[in-house]
C-alpha positions as CSV (number, residue, x, y, z in Angstrom):
1,M,0.0,0.0,0.0
2,L,1.1,3.6,-0.7
3,A,2.9,4.8,2.5
4,D,1.4,8.3,2.4
5,T,-0.8,10.5,0.2
6,K,1.8,13.1,-0.9
7,I,2.0,11.6,-4.4
8,L,-1.8,11.6,-4.7
9,H,-2.0,15.2,-3.7
10,R,0.5,16.0,-6.6
11,S,-1.8,14.3,-9.2
12,P,-4.5,16.2,-11.0
13,L,-6.6,13.0,-10.8
14,F,-7.3,13.8,-7.2
15,D,-7.7,17.6,-7.4
16,G,-10.4,18.9,-5.2
17,L,-10.9,15.7,-3.2
18,N,-10.9,15.9,0.6
19,E,-8.6,13.9,2.9
20,D,-11.2,11.2,3.6
21,A,-11.7,10.6,-0.1
22,I,-7.9,10.5,-0.8
23,E,-7.4,8.1,2.1
24,T,-10.1,5.8,0.7
25,I,-8.5,5.8,-2.7
26,R,-5.1,5.2,-1.2
27,Q,-6.4,2.0,0.3
28,A,-7.9,0.9,-3.0
29,L,-4.6,1.1,-4.9
30,Q,-2.5,-1.9,-5.7
31,P,1.3,-1.5,-5.6
32,R,3.5,-2.9,-8.4
33,R,7.3,-2.9,-8.7
34,Y,9.1,-3.1,-12.0
35,P,12.9,-3.4,-12.5
36,A,14.5,-1.4,-15.3
37,G,13.8,-2.8,-18.7
38,S,10.5,-4.6,-17.8
39,L,7.1,-4.1,-19.4
40,I,4.3,-2.6,-17.4
41,F,1.8,-3.2,-20.2
42,E,2.0,-3.8,-24.0
43,S,0.1,-2.5,-26.9
44,G,-2.8,-4.8,-27.8
45,E,-3.4,-6.0,-24.3
46,I,-6.9,-5.3,-22.8
47,G,-6.4,-2.6,-20.2
48,E,-7.9,-3.0,-16.8
49,A,-6.2,-0.3,-14.7
50,L,-4.8,3.2,-14.5
51,Y,-1.4,3.6,-12.9
52,I,0.0,6.3,-10.6
53,V,3.8,6.6,-10.4
54,E,5.3,6.7,-7.0
55,S,9.0,6.6,-8.2
56,G,11.0,5.7,-11.3
57,K,10.7,6.6,-15.0
58,I,8.5,5.0,-17.6
59,K,8.6,5.3,-21.4
60,I,5.3,5.3,-23.3
61,F,5.7,4.4,-26.9
62,R,4.1,2.8,-30.0
63,Q,5.8,0.4,-32.3
64,S,5.4,0.7,-36.1
65,F,5.0,-2.3,-38.3
66,G,8.6,-1.7,-39.4
67,G,9.8,-2.1,-35.8
68,K,10.5,1.6,-35.2
69,A,9.5,3.0,-31.8
70,K,7.7,6.4,-31.5
71,V,8.0,7.7,-28.0
72,L,4.8,9.4,-26.9
73,A,5.9,10.5,-23.4
74,Y,8.1,9.9,-20.4
75,V,6.3,9.7,-17.0
76,H,7.6,10.0,-13.5
77,A,6.6,10.4,-9.9
78,G,3.1,11.9,-9.5
79,D,2.0,11.2,-13.1
80,V,-0.8,8.9,-14.1
81,F,-1.0,6.8,-17.3
82,G,-3.1,4.1,-18.8
83,E,-6.2,6.2,-18.0
84,M,-8.3,5.2,-21.1
85,S,-8.6,1.7,-19.6
86,L,-11.0,3.1,-17.0
87,V,-13.5,4.3,-19.5
88,E,-13.4,1.8,-22.3
89,D,-12.9,-2.0,-22.6
90,R,-10.5,-1.9,-25.6
91,P,-6.9,-3.0,-26.2
92,R,-4.1,-0.7,-25.1
93,S,-2.9,1.6,-27.9
94,A,0.7,1.9,-26.6
95,T,3.4,0.1,-24.6
96,A,4.7,1.2,-21.2
97,L,8.3,0.3,-20.3
98,A,10.1,0.9,-17.0
99,V,13.4,2.6,-18.0
100,A,14.5,2.8,-14.3
101,P,13.5,0.8,-11.2
102,T,9.8,1.8,-10.8
103,V,7.0,1.7,-8.3
104,V,3.5,2.3,-9.5
105,H,0.0,1.9,-7.9
106,A,-2.8,0.5,-10.0
107,L,-6.4,1.6,-9.8
108,Y,-8.5,-1.1,-11.4
109,R,-11.7,-0.4,-13.3
110,D,-14.1,-2.1,-11.0
111,L,-12.8,-0.2,-8.0
112,Y,-12.8,3.1,-10.0
113,L,-16.5,2.6,-10.9
114,Q,-17.3,2.1,-7.2
115,L,-15.2,5.1,-6.2
116,I,-16.9,7.6,-8.6
117,R,-20.3,6.8,-7.1
118,R,-19.0,8.1,-3.8
119,F,-16.6,10.8,-5.2
120,P,-18.0,12.1,-8.6
121,R,-15.2,14.6,-8.7
122,L,-12.9,11.8,-9.5
123,A,-14.7,11.1,-12.8
124,H,-14.6,14.9,-13.6
125,N,-10.8,15.0,-13.0
126,L,-10.3,11.9,-15.2
127,A,-12.3,13.6,-18.0
128,R,-10.1,16.7,-17.7
129,I,-6.9,14.6,-18.0
130,I,-8.2,12.8,-21.1
131,A,-9.3,16.1,-22.7
132,A,-5.9,17.7,-22.0
133,R,-4.1,14.7,-23.6
134,L,-6.3,14.9,-26.7
135,R,-5.6,18.7,-27.1
136,E,-1.9,18.0,-26.7
137,M,-2.1,15.2,-29.3
138,N,-3.8,17.5,-31.8
139,D,-1.1,20.1,-31.3
140,E,1.6,17.5,-31.7
141,V,0.1,16.1,-34.9
142,V,0.3,19.6,-36.5
143,I,3.8,20.4,-35.3
144,L,5.4,17.0,-36.0
145,S,3.7,16.8,-39.4
146,F,4.5,20.2,-40.8
147,E,7.2,22.0,-38.8
148,E,10.9,21.7,-39.5
149,S,13.2,19.7,-37.3
150,K,14.3,22.6,-35.2
151,S,10.7,23.4,-34.2
152,R,10.0,19.8,-33.5
153,I,13.0,19.5,-31.2
154,A,12.0,22.7,-29.4
155,Y,8.5,21.3,-29.0
156,A,9.8,18.0,-27.6
157,L,12.0,19.8,-25.0
158,L,9.1,22.1,-24.0
159,K,6.8,19.2,-23.7
160,L,9.2,17.4,-21.3
161,Q,9.4,20.6,-19.2
162,R,5.7,21.0,-19.2
163,H,5.3,17.5,-17.9
164,Q,7.8,18.2,-15.1
165,H,10.3,15.7,-16.5
166,G,13.5,16.7,-14.7
167,K,14.0,19.4,-12.1
168,A,14.7,23.1,-11.6
169,T,18.3,24.0,-11.0
170,P,20.1,27.4,-10.7
171,R,21.1,27.1,-14.4
172,G,17.6,26.2,-15.7
173,W,15.3,23.3,-16.0
174,A,17.5,20.1,-16.2
175,I,16.0,17.2,-18.2
176,P,17.7,13.8,-17.9
177,V,17.3,12.8,-21.6
178,A,19.7,11.4,-24.2
179,H,19.9,12.7,-27.7
180,H,18.3,9.5,-29.2
181,E,15.3,10.0,-26.7
182,V,14.9,13.6,-27.9
183,A,15.0,12.3,-31.5
184,N,12.3,9.7,-30.8
185,L,10.0,12.3,-29.2
186,A,10.5,14.7,-32.1
187,G,10.2,12.0,-34.8
188,T,13.6,12.6,-36.3
189,S,17.0,10.9,-36.5
190,R,19.5,11.0,-33.7
191,E,22.0,12.8,-36.0
192,T,19.4,15.5,-36.7
193,A,18.6,15.8,-33.0
194,T,22.2,16.2,-32.1
195,R,22.7,18.9,-34.8
196,V,19.7,20.8,-33.7
197,L,20.6,20.6,-30.0
198,H,24.0,22.0,-30.8
199,A,22.4,24.9,-32.7
200,L,20.0,25.5,-29.8
201,R,23.0,25.5,-27.4
202,D,24.8,28.0,-29.6
203,M,21.7,30.3,-29.5
204,G,21.7,30.2,-25.7
205,A,18.4,28.4,-25.4
206,I,19.8,25.2,-23.8
207,E,22.9,23.6,-22.4
208,T,23.9,20.0,-22.9
209,Q,26.0,18.0,-20.4
210,N,26.4,14.6,-18.8
211,G,23.2,13.1,-20.3
212,E,21.1,16.2,-19.5
213,V,19.6,19.0,-21.5
214,I,19.2,22.2,-19.5
215,I,16.6,24.7,-20.7
216,R,18.1,28.1,-20.1
217,D,15.6,30.2,-22.0
218,A,12.1,28.6,-22.5
219,L,10.8,31.8,-24.2
220,L,13.6,31.5,-26.8
221,L,12.6,27.8,-27.3
222,E,9.0,28.9,-27.9
223,E,10.2,31.4,-30.5
224,V,12.1,28.6,-32.3
225,L,9.0,26.4,-32.0
226,Y,6.8,28.9,-33.8
227,G,9.5,29.8,-36.4
228,L,10.3,33.2,-35.0
229,R,14.0,32.4,-34.7
């Protein structure tokens, strides 16, 4: 069982719920531990649960018929994923892989349906999460389909920051991400990603060091995203 409710308070899924409600939900969650490199779920499986991340790092991706992976997101402590399984009985559309030792807590559909009868706000919050993801997907389709590689890399970095992937440091927002991971998020090659990252570094928008990208100037990255630089 989740030791305390701090992680739940960080999640938008539980926004506006009182302590009694959060404690009830905490007791309904089922802990799961995954070593680095293990699958949490796979595309095509029937989903039965939403997952809340207590610790670790998870890659959400889709595999093309040619075997190429398209990374959709990286999730970490406080994030939720797999939420569509609570509202529809259909196969998973993506794969979730633990890329570091990970602890998650599963909320199964049958328990969720019981909980929303007592706490309707929970259903409202889930709808908001799904709506936000759909809006982001729509924006991403436009950007990754039509924009040049520099804009796509800028979008990928800003998306990681928006999702709180990494941490604030005196030098900027530090994101633990390799060049090939940025390339996967942006839908481009590793070579292109490296070239663009170097260009963004020379502009003063970012720094790169020791497996991290540090966003020094998010406004400048936004200008790059929209073709203003």
